[in-house]
Backbone as JSON, one array per atom type, in Angstrom:
{
  "sequence": "MSSVSARMESAHAYCHYRNLNERMVILRCVGPDQFFHEKVVFPFEDWLFTCPGSSEVQIWSHGNGGTELVEAFPASELLVDEQQPLEVTAVLNVEPDGLDDQRGLAIAGSP",
  "N": [[-51.43, 41.59, 103.75], [-48.03, 41.07, 103.3], [-45.7, 43.07, 105.61], [-43.0, 43.14, 104.38], [-43.71, 42.09, 101.71], [-45.52, 44.25, 101.41], [-43.33, 46.82, 101.08], [-41.94, 45.69, 98.9], [-43.94, 46.3, 96.72], [-43.81, 48.71, 96.65], [-42.54, 51.81, 94.5], [-39.86, 52.14, 94.78], [-37.38, 50.09, 96.65], [-34.79, 49.47, 98.96], [-31.61, 47.99, 98.68], [-29.21, 45.17, 100.32], [-26.15, 44.44, 99.43], [-23.52, 41.63, 100.22], [-20.38, 41.1, 99.25], [-19.22, 38.59, 99.98], [-17.47, 36.54, 98.37], [-13.91, 36.04, 97.86], [-13.26, 36.91, 95.01], [-13.91, 39.81, 92.79], [-17.11, 40.62, 92.11], [-20.29, 41.17, 89.85], [-22.56, 42.86, 90.35], [-25.64, 42.75, 88.75], [-28.63, 44.23, 88.45], [-32.03, 43.69, 87.77], [-34.94, 44.91, 86.44], [-38.66, 46.1, 86.34], [-40.12, 48.51, 82.91], [-37.56, 48.66, 81.85], [-36.09, 49.09, 83.95], [-32.57, 48.92, 84.66], [-29.64, 48.0, 87.13], [-26.39, 48.13, 87.28], [-22.84, 47.02, 88.75], [-19.52, 46.58, 90.0], [-18.38, 45.11, 92.48], [-16.18, 44.97, 95.18], [-13.82, 42.36, 96.19], [-15.32, 41.2, 99.58], [-16.82, 43.74, 99.89], [-19.59, 45.74, 101.1], [-22.78, 46.5, 99.22], [-25.48, 48.84, 99.1], [-28.69, 49.97, 97.47], [-31.12, 51.0, 95.5], [-33.62, 49.34, 94.03], [-36.55, 48.68, 91.96], [-39.03, 46.8, 93.71], [-39.48, 44.47, 92.05], [-37.97, 43.41, 91.07], [-34.91, 41.58, 89.44], [-32.14, 39.7, 90.9], [-28.58, 39.58, 89.68], [-25.73, 37.72, 90.04], [-22.69, 37.75, 88.89], [-19.46, 36.37, 87.56], [-16.02, 35.97, 86.8], [-14.6, 33.17, 85.24], [-13.02, 30.35, 83.7], [-14.17, 30.3, 81.39], [-14.47, 32.3, 80.2], [-17.17, 35.88, 81.52], [-19.25, 34.49, 83.79], [-22.68, 33.26, 85.17], [-23.31, 33.36, 87.93], [-25.29, 33.71, 90.6], [-28.49, 33.72, 90.54], [-32.14, 35.79, 91.87], [-34.32, 36.79, 93.68], [-34.76, 40.5, 94.48], [-36.0, 40.98, 96.63], [-34.74, 39.24, 98.35], [-32.68, 40.64, 99.37], [-33.16, 42.31, 101.12], [-33.51, 45.76, 103.04], [-34.49, 46.25, 106.13], [-35.99, 48.39, 107.26], [-36.7, 49.22, 109.4], [-34.42, 48.71, 111.38], [-31.47, 50.26, 111.99], [-29.01, 51.63, 110.2], [-25.69, 51.4, 110.5], [-22.98, 53.34, 109.17], [-20.34, 53.19, 108.08], [-16.51, 54.62, 106.76], [-13.85, 52.52, 105.33], [-10.8, 52.33, 105.18], [-8.48, 50.67, 103.68], [-5.24, 50.04, 104.45], [-2.24, 48.26, 103.6], [0.1, 46.04, 104.77], [3.03, 47.07, 104.44], [2.2, 49.58, 104.24], [1.04, 50.98, 102.44], [-1.47, 52.47, 100.55], [-3.91, 50.73, 100.02], [-6.57, 50.26, 98.72], [-9.74, 51.46, 99.09], [-12.83, 50.85, 100.75], [-16.15, 50.57, 101.57], [-17.99, 49.96, 104.7], [-21.18, 48.63, 105.8], [-23.09, 48.1, 108.61], [-25.56, 46.45, 109.96], [-27.03, 47.79, 113.15], [-26.54, 46.79, 116.66]],
  "CA": [[-49.95, 41.36, 103.2], [-46.93, 41.18, 104.52], [-44.61, 44.33, 105.43], [-42.19, 42.75, 103.25], [-44.35, 42.53, 100.62], [-46.0, 45.93, 100.94], [-42.58, 47.42, 100.83], [-41.64, 45.27, 97.7], [-44.88, 46.66, 96.03], [-43.5, 50.27, 96.25], [-41.87, 52.11, 93.48], [-38.01, 51.3, 94.75], [-37.02, 49.4, 97.8], [-33.78, 49.26, 99.45], [-30.92, 46.33, 99.33], [-27.66, 45.87, 100.73], [-25.5, 43.37, 99.11], [-22.62, 41.79, 100.91], [-20.08, 40.11, 98.48], [-18.61, 37.12, 100.83], [-15.98, 35.81, 97.88], [-12.68, 35.95, 97.58], [-13.38, 37.24, 94.11], [-15.0, 40.29, 92.42], [-17.81, 40.24, 91.33], [-20.8, 41.7, 88.7], [-23.79, 42.84, 90.59], [-26.42, 43.07, 88.23], [-30.06, 43.73, 89.0], [-33.16, 44.22, 86.24], [-35.97, 45.17, 86.81], [-39.75, 46.67, 85.22], [-39.89, 49.84, 82.66], [-36.16, 48.94, 81.51], [-34.87, 49.42, 85.05], [-30.83, 48.09, 84.73], [-28.58, 49.21, 87.62], [-25.03, 47.13, 87.34], [-22.1, 47.68, 89.81], [-18.76, 45.53, 90.35], [-18.73, 44.52, 94.2], [-15.19, 44.08, 95.28], [-14.23, 41.07, 97.86], [-15.42, 41.8, 101.21], [-17.42, 44.69, 100.18], [-21.29, 45.7, 100.67], [-23.43, 48.11, 98.32], [-26.32, 49.39, 99.55], [-28.73, 50.5, 96.47], [-32.43, 50.81, 95.25], [-34.56, 49.19, 92.9], [-38.46, 48.43, 92.27], [-39.78, 45.41, 94.12], [-40.22, 43.23, 91.67], [-36.39, 43.0, 90.1], [-34.12, 39.84, 89.64], [-30.89, 40.75, 90.91], [-27.97, 38.59, 88.75], [-24.52, 37.61, 90.17], [-21.7, 37.41, 87.9], [-18.27, 36.19, 87.82], [-15.37, 35.48, 86.01], [-14.23, 31.77, 85.0], [-12.42, 29.93, 82.85], [-14.91, 30.52, 79.84], [-15.4, 34.13, 80.21], [-17.8, 35.94, 82.4], [-20.77, 33.61, 83.79], [-23.61, 33.75, 86.12], [-23.29, 32.6, 89.54], [-26.69, 33.22, 90.87], [-29.81, 34.63, 90.31], [-32.71, 36.15, 93.08], [-34.97, 38.34, 93.59], [-34.06, 42.05, 95.06], [-36.54, 40.95, 97.92], [-34.21, 38.49, 99.22], [-31.49, 41.56, 99.73], [-34.16, 44.05, 101.14], [-33.14, 46.63, 104.04], [-35.18, 45.87, 107.11], [-35.93, 50.18, 107.96], [-36.96, 49.55, 110.89], [-33.35, 48.35, 111.94], [-30.72, 51.53, 111.38], [-27.88, 50.96, 109.49], [-24.09, 52.0, 110.97], [-22.18, 53.48, 107.99], [-18.5, 53.44, 108.18], [-15.68, 54.35, 105.58], [-12.79, 51.92, 106.13], [-9.67, 52.44, 104.59], [-7.34, 49.64, 104.13], [-3.91, 49.8, 104.52], [-1.53, 47.07, 104.03], [1.11, 46.07, 105.9], [4.0, 47.93, 103.73], [2.06, 51.24, 104.02], [0.16, 51.83, 101.25], [-2.96, 52.22, 100.71], [-4.46, 49.59, 98.58], [-8.28, 49.65, 98.37], [-10.69, 52.46, 99.82], [-14.68, 50.58, 100.16], [-17.57, 50.84, 102.34], [-18.46, 48.88, 105.35], [-23.05, 49.14, 106.2], [-23.67, 46.81, 109.08], [-26.55, 46.72, 110.71], [-26.69, 48.26, 114.71], [-27.03, 45.73, 117.72]],
  "C": [[-48.89, 41.32, 103.89], [-46.31, 42.33, 104.51], [-43.99, 44.37, 104.39], [-42.59, 42.92, 102.13], [-44.79, 43.45, 100.34], [-44.67, 46.91, 100.54], [-41.9, 47.15, 99.34], [-42.52, 45.78, 96.14], [-44.47, 48.13, 95.25], [-42.49, 50.39, 95.42], [-40.97, 50.99, 93.61], [-38.12, 50.7, 96.33], [-35.57, 49.44, 98.05], [-32.64, 48.04, 99.41], [-30.14, 46.89, 100.09], [-27.62, 44.2, 100.58], [-24.05, 43.31, 99.97], [-21.51, 40.87, 99.94], [-18.53, 39.25, 98.92], [-17.23, 36.29, 100.16], [-15.01, 36.56, 98.13], [-12.2, 36.68, 96.36], [-13.85, 38.48, 93.13], [-15.78, 40.09, 92.18], [-18.86, 41.25, 90.53], [-22.19, 41.72, 89.72], [-24.88, 43.28, 89.44], [-28.04, 43.44, 88.39], [-30.77, 44.47, 87.85], [-34.79, 44.08, 86.81], [-37.42, 45.74, 85.61], [-39.2, 48.18, 84.64], [-38.5, 49.74, 82.55], [-35.3, 49.13, 82.56], [-33.4, 48.22, 84.95], [-29.95, 48.61, 85.82], [-27.33, 47.92, 87.8], [-23.69, 48.3, 88.34], [-20.86, 46.79, 89.97], [-18.58, 45.46, 92.07], [-17.1, 44.06, 94.41], [-15.12, 42.47, 96.46], [-14.44, 41.8, 99.47], [-16.92, 43.07, 101.12], [-19.15, 45.0, 99.99], [-21.41, 47.51, 99.74], [-24.58, 47.79, 98.31], [-26.93, 50.54, 98.0], [-30.75, 50.13, 96.63], [-32.36, 50.11, 94.05], [-36.04, 48.76, 93.08], [-38.21, 47.08, 92.7], [-39.45, 44.46, 93.32], [-38.79, 42.42, 90.63], [-35.91, 42.24, 90.43], [-32.42, 40.81, 90.07], [-30.1, 38.79, 90.49], [-26.28, 38.7, 89.48], [-23.63, 36.71, 89.28], [-19.98, 37.36, 87.99], [-17.68, 35.9, 86.75], [-14.77, 33.99, 85.96], [-13.39, 31.65, 84.1], [-12.89, 30.16, 81.03], [-15.18, 31.61, 79.49], [-16.33, 34.56, 81.7], [-19.0, 34.75, 82.32], [-21.35, 33.59, 84.91], [-23.42, 32.92, 87.33], [-24.21, 32.37, 89.69], [-27.4, 34.19, 90.68], [-30.75, 34.97, 91.81], [-32.95, 36.97, 93.0], [-35.02, 38.81, 94.35], [-34.92, 41.35, 96.33], [-35.91, 40.43, 99.06], [-32.72, 39.5, 100.02], [-32.33, 42.75, 101.09], [-33.9, 44.3, 102.72], [-34.27, 46.18, 105.21], [-35.21, 47.91, 107.74], [-36.35, 50.09, 109.15], [-35.36, 49.25, 111.73], [-32.0, 49.51, 111.19], [-29.4, 50.74, 111.17], [-26.84, 51.77, 109.89], [-23.31, 51.72, 109.86], [-20.56, 53.96, 108.34], [-17.69, 53.81, 106.99], [-14.47, 53.55, 106.03], [-11.49, 52.31, 104.62], [-8.22, 51.52, 104.63], [-6.62, 49.82, 103.98], [-2.75, 48.48, 104.58], [-0.34, 47.52, 104.45], [3.07, 46.81, 105.79], [3.46, 49.38, 103.97], [1.66, 51.9, 103.68], [-1.19, 51.29, 100.94], [-3.58, 51.41, 99.16], [-6.05, 49.53, 98.13], [-9.13, 50.8, 99.71], [-12.93, 51.22, 99.67], [-15.48, 50.74, 101.63], [-18.2, 49.77, 103.63], [-20.41, 49.58, 105.91], [-22.36, 47.76, 107.11], [-24.86, 47.3, 109.8], [-26.09, 46.93, 112.94], [-27.45, 47.21, 115.55], [-28.65, 45.99, 118.11]]
}
């Protein structure tokens, strides 16, 4: 059994999602035993979360006909390598006019 498979079999695994879209999306994670996690992820925002290893992640967005499923994939595709340290920094985006517009969390792997 690979180390990825072993970690996904554990009770909860750490997953990381980065919204590379220019629009906000809704991340829904659905797992066994009625596990459900939902988060609005803003453009270029990162989200670190835990979920059961066998969960499915769904990415939803708003289209012309309302909310639509953009993609769905197993949580294992978002698995964080626990051997790779994460650098977490708070980012405050300031617009050119000086007004605080957004707050976000940047998470990046260390080299």
